[in-house]
PAZA-138269 format. One line per 3 residues: number of its first residue (from 1); their letters; for each residue y, x, z of N, C-alpha, C, O, CB. Coordinates in Angstrom, 2 decimals. Glycine has a CB too. Example, Ala and Ser with C-alpha at 12.3 -4.5 7.8 and 13.67 -1.06 7.14 Angstrom:
! residues 2
1 = as = -5.69:13.19:7.80:-4.50:12.30:7.80:-3.30:13.20:7.80:-3.32:14.24:8.46:-4.47:11.31:9.05 ~ -2.25:12.85:7.08:-1.06:13.67:7.14:0.03:12.90:7.87:1.14:13.41:8.04:-0.60:14.08:5.72
This chain:
! residues 66
1 = xxx = -22.10:-32.14:-48.91:-21.94:-31.57:-47.40:-22.44:-32.75:-46.50:-22.19:-33.93:-46.75:-20.25:-31.13:-46.97 ~ -23.07:-32.37:-45.58:-23.70:-33.27:-44.61:-22.45:-33.86:-43.50:-21.34:-33.34:-43.39:-24.99:-32.34:-43.79 ~ -22.82:-34.76:-42.93:-21.84:-35.46:-42.06:-21.14:-34.42:-40.93:-19.92:-34.42:-40.75:-22.64:-36.70:-41.30
4 = xxx = -21.98:-33.62:-40.26:-21.50:-32.70:-39.28:-21.54:-31.17:-39.79:-21.56:-30.21:-39.01:-22.35:-32.87:-38.00 ~ -21.56:-31.06:-41.32:-21.78:-29.83:-41.69:-23.04:-29.49:-42.18:-24.00:-30.26:-42.06:-21.50:-29.11:-40.77 ~ -23.12:-28.34:-42.75:-24.59:-27.76:-43.36:-25.30:-26.95:-42.42:-26.50:-26.76:-42.58:-24.44:-26.81:-44.67
7 = xxx = -24.63:-26.40:-41.39:-25.46:-25.66:-40.14:-25.59:-26.56:-38.93:-24.82:-26.49:-37.98:-24.68:-24.25:-39.59 ~ -26.64:-27.44:-39.01:-26.78:-28.19:-37.88:-27.81:-27.51:-37.24:-28.78:-27.06:-37.86:-27.03:-29.61:-38.10 ~ -27.62:-27.37:-35.77:-28.70:-26.82:-35.00:-29.91:-27.68:-34.94:-29.90:-28.88:-34.71:-28.26:-26.54:-33.68
10 = xxx = -30.83:-27.03:-35.15:-32.31:-27.76:-35.25:-32.58:-28.28:-33.64:-32.87:-27.42:-32.80:-33.72:-26.48:-35.84 ~ -32.49:-29.52:-33.29:-32.96:-29.90:-32.07:-33.77:-31.13:-31.94:-33.29:-32.08:-32.55:-31.95:-29.99:-31.29 ~ -34.89:-31.37:-31.30:-35.61:-32.53:-31.51:-34.82:-33.69:-31.02:-35.27:-34.80:-31.26:-36.93:-32.46:-30.87
13 = xxx = -33.87:-33.61:-30.47:-32.76:-34.74:-29.92:-32.18:-35.46:-31.23:-31.95:-36.66:-31.29:-31.34:-33.95:-28.99 ~ -31.99:-34.57:-32.22:-31.33:-35.16:-33.44:-32.26:-35.58:-34.66:-31.89:-36.09:-35.71:-30.32:-34.12:-33.95 ~ -33.54:-35.25:-34.31:-34.52:-35.62:-35.51:-35.11:-36.88:-35.50:-35.57:-37.29:-34.44:-35.65:-34.72:-35.62
16 = xxx = -35.18:-37.71:-36.70:-35.50:-38.78:-36.99:-37.08:-39.10:-36.68:-37.56:-40.23:-36.57:-35.07:-38.89:-38.27 ~ -37.78:-37.84:-36.56:-39.09:-37.75:-36.34:-39.67:-37.59:-34.87:-40.84:-37.28:-34.65:-39.46:-36.74:-37.12 ~ -38.74:-37.82:-33.89:-38.88:-37.47:-32.48:-38.88:-38.77:-31.71:-38.42:-39.76:-32.27:-37.75:-36.50:-32.00
19 = xxx = -39.35:-38.86:-30.47:-39.67:-39.85:-29.60:-39.37:-39.14:-28.19:-39.86:-38.10:-27.74:-41.19:-40.39:-29.83 ~ -38.32:-40.13:-27.56:-38.16:-39.75:-26.27:-39.13:-40.12:-25.32:-39.62:-41.25:-25.23:-37.06:-40.17:-25.87 ~ -39.43:-39.05:-24.53:-40.77:-39.10:-23.36:-40.16:-38.74:-22.21:-39.16:-38.02:-22.21:-42.13:-38.03:-23.58
22 = xxx = -40.75:-39.23:-21.08:-40.20:-38.73:-19.64:-40.00:-37.01:-19.40:-39.25:-36.40:-18.64:-41.36:-39.28:-18.47 ~ -41.01:-36.54:-20.42:-40.92:-34.86:-19.99:-40.01:-34.42:-21.25:-40.11:-33.23:-21.54:-42.69:-33.85:-19.93 ~ -39.27:-35.08:-21.92:-38.48:-34.73:-22.96:-38.68:-35.21:-24.41:-39.52:-36.10:-24.58:-38.51:-33.46:-22.94
25 = xxx = -38.08:-34.77:-25.39:-38.35:-35.34:-26.62:-39.88:-34.75:-27.37:-40.21:-33.57:-27.32:-37.01:-35.00:-27.52 ~ -40.61:-35.70:-27.97:-41.66:-35.16:-28.73:-41.78:-35.36:-30.16:-41.12:-36.24:-30.72:-42.74:-35.57:-28.23 ~ -42.41:-34.75:-30.65:-42.46:-34.97:-32.19:-43.64:-36.06:-32.68:-44.82:-36.04:-32.31:-42.77:-33.44:-32.92
28 = xxx = -43.08:-36.95:-33.51:-44.23:-37.99:-33.80:-45.23:-37.38:-34.77:-46.36:-37.84:-34.88:-43.65:-39.39:-34.45 ~ -44.81:-36.36:-35.47:-45.65:-35.59:-36.49:-46.48:-34.48:-35.82:-47.28:-33.83:-36.49:-44.73:-34.95:-37.60 ~ -46.25:-34.23:-34.36:-47.01:-33.28:-33.75:-46.46:-31.84:-34.45:-47.33:-31.03:-34.77:-48.65:-33.64:-33.97
31 = xxx = -45.38:-31.57:-34.65:-44.77:-30.57:-35.09:-43.98:-29.83:-33.91:-43.83:-30.39:-32.83:-43.99:-31.02:-36.17 ~ -43.43:-28.46:-34.19:-42.58:-27.87:-33.04:-41.74:-26.86:-33.75:-42.05:-26.51:-34.89:-43.47:-27.16:-31.78 ~ -40.71:-26.41:-33.15:-39.71:-25.62:-33.51:-40.10:-24.28:-33.46:-40.26:-23.80:-32.34:-38.63:-25.84:-32.77
34 = xxx = -40.30:-23.50:-34.53:-40.67:-22.04:-34.46:-39.70:-21.05:-35.15:-39.45:-21.27:-36.34:-42.04:-21.86:-35.10 ~ -39.14:-20.06:-34.57:-38.08:-19.30:-35.17:-37.10:-20.11:-35.39:-36.51:-19.84:-36.44:-38.38:-18.62:-36.33 ~ -36.63:-21.10:-34.78:-35.36:-22.04:-35.03:-35.35:-22.80:-36.13:-34.30:-23.22:-36.63:-34.16:-21.36:-35.14
37 = xxx = -36.74:-23.08:-36.70:-37.05:-23.90:-38.20:-38.06:-24.86:-37.54:-38.71:-24.62:-36.52:-37.83:-22.86:-39.71 ~ -38.10:-25.96:-38.29:-39.15:-26.83:-38.13:-39.20:-27.58:-39.58:-38.20:-28.14:-40.04:-38.92:-27.81:-36.80 ~ -40.44:-27.53:-40.25:-40.78:-28.04:-41.32:-40.42:-29.47:-41.74:-40.13:-29.77:-42.90:-41.92:-27.87:-41.30
40 = xxx = -40.46:-30.37:-40.67:-40.42:-31.88:-40.74:-39.03:-32.31:-40.07:-38.89:-33.48:-39.71:-41.75:-32.57:-39.93 ~ -38.10:-31.46:-39.90:-36.70:-31.82:-39.23:-36.17:-32.43:-40.34:-36.01:-31.94:-41.46:-35.71:-30.58:-38.63 ~ -35.83:-33.95:-39.83:-35.03:-34.70:-40.52:-33.68:-35.17:-39.74:-33.84:-35.95:-38.80:-35.85:-35.79:-40.95
43 = xxx = -32.48:-34.78:-40.02:-31.42:-34.92:-39.20:-31.03:-36.61:-39.25:-31.07:-37.31:-40.27:-30.22:-33.87:-39.73 ~ -30.71:-36.98:-38.12:-30.18:-38.44:-37.99:-29.05:-38.66:-36.89:-29.18:-38.66:-35.67:-31.41:-39.43:-37.63 ~ -27.84:-38.85:-37.72:-26.52:-38.58:-36.95:-26.48:-39.60:-35.85:-25.60:-39.48:-34.99:-25.16:-38.70:-37.90
46 = xxx = -27.43:-40.67:-35.78:-27.36:-41.92:-34.94:-27.64:-41.41:-33.64:-27.18:-41.95:-32.63:-28.37:-43.09:-35.34 ~ -28.40:-40.36:-33.59:-29.20:-40.03:-32.27:-28.36:-39.04:-31.62:-28.74:-38.54:-30.56:-30.74:-39.43:-32.49 ~ -27.11:-38.65:-32.23:-26.31:-37.67:-31.61:-25.35:-38.39:-30.46:-24.73:-39.43:-30.68:-25.46:-36.91:-32.76
49 = xxx = -25.32:-37.77:-29.40:-24.51:-38.17:-28.24:-23.18:-37.49:-28.10:-23.22:-36.32:-27.73:-25.25:-37.93:-27.03 ~ -21.93:-38.07:-28.34:-20.81:-37.37:-28.30:-20.35:-36.69:-26.93:-20.37:-37.27:-25.84:-19.88:-38.23:-28.77 ~ -19.97:-35.47:-27.14:-19.59:-34.75:-25.63:-18.67:-35.29:-25.14:-17.69:-35.59:-25.82:-19.19:-33.36:-25.54
52 = xxx = -18.74:-35.56:-23.78:-17.65:-36.23:-22.94:-16.41:-35.24:-22.85:-16.55:-34.03:-23.08:-18.23:-36.60:-21.39 ~ -15.24:-35.79:-22.52:-14.04:-35.01:-22.65:-13.78:-34.80:-20.92:-14.08:-35.60:-20.03:-12.70:-35.90:-23.64 ~ -13.13:-33.50:-20.80:-12.75:-33.39:-19.52:-11.53:-34.16:-18.94:-10.55:-34.34:-19.67:-12.58:-32.13:-19.35
55 = xxx = -11.53:-34.63:-17.62:-10.49:-35.42:-17.12:-9.38:-34.64:-17.01:-9.45:-33.41:-16.99:-10.77:-36.03:-15.91 ~ -8.07:-35.43:-16.91:-6.91:-34.62:-17.03:-6.56:-34.16:-15.37:-7.02:-34.83:-14.45:-5.63:-35.57:-17.85 ~ -5.95:-33.30:-15.17:-5.52:-32.94:-13.84:-4.54:-33.85:-13.48:-3.74:-34.35:-14.27:-5.03:-31.56:-13.70
58 = xxx = -4.61:-34.14:-11.90:-3.59:-34.99:-11.22:-2.26:-34.26:-11.08:-2.11:-33.17:-10.52:-4.09:-35.42:-9.81 ~ -1.32:-35.00:-11.65:0.22:-34.37:-11.33:0.71:-35.05:-10.13:0.32:-36.11:-9.64:1.39:-34.62:-12.60 ~ 1.80:-34.13:-9.70:2.57:-34.76:-8.48:4.17:-34.86:-8.98:4.61:-34.22:-9.94:2.39:-33.69:-6.98
61 = xxx = 4.76:-35.55:-8.37:6.30:-35.48:-8.71:7.00:-34.30:-8.72:7.95:-34.09:-9.47:7.04:-36.20:-7.88 ~ 6.53:-33.49:-7.87:7.04:-31.99:-7.60:6.77:-31.23:-8.82:7.55:-30.29:-8.99:6.28:-31.24:-6.33 ~ 5.80:-31.41:-9.77:5.57:-30.84:-10.63:6.56:-30.69:-12.01:6.58:-29.80:-12.86:4.52:-31.26:-10.73
64 = xxx = 7.43:-32.01:-11.85:8.13:-32.07:-12.91:9.64:-31.95:-12.72:10.51:-32.31:-13.50:7.77:-33.17:-13.51 ~ 9.79:-31.28:-11.29:11.13:-31.09:-11.02:11.47:-29.64:-11.36:10.63:-28.74:-11.31:11.44:-31.45:-9.57 ~ 13.02:-29.40:-11.79:13.19:-28.26:-12.29:13.92:-27.30:-10.98:14.21:-26.12:-11.17:14.04:-28.47:-13.68
């Protein structure tokens, strides 16, 4: 079983064969995603950016009164 499961969505952001460009990610091997698949996709977990968490709401003293 892979680090984030076996069903990893294929994105150039997570591929070891991609490079960051001003217009987005490009493939170093000049491949592209077709029908949700890429023959040269190689998952690299270090390229994954964690999702940020939502901030907690602000509470007032009145919220805790009975």
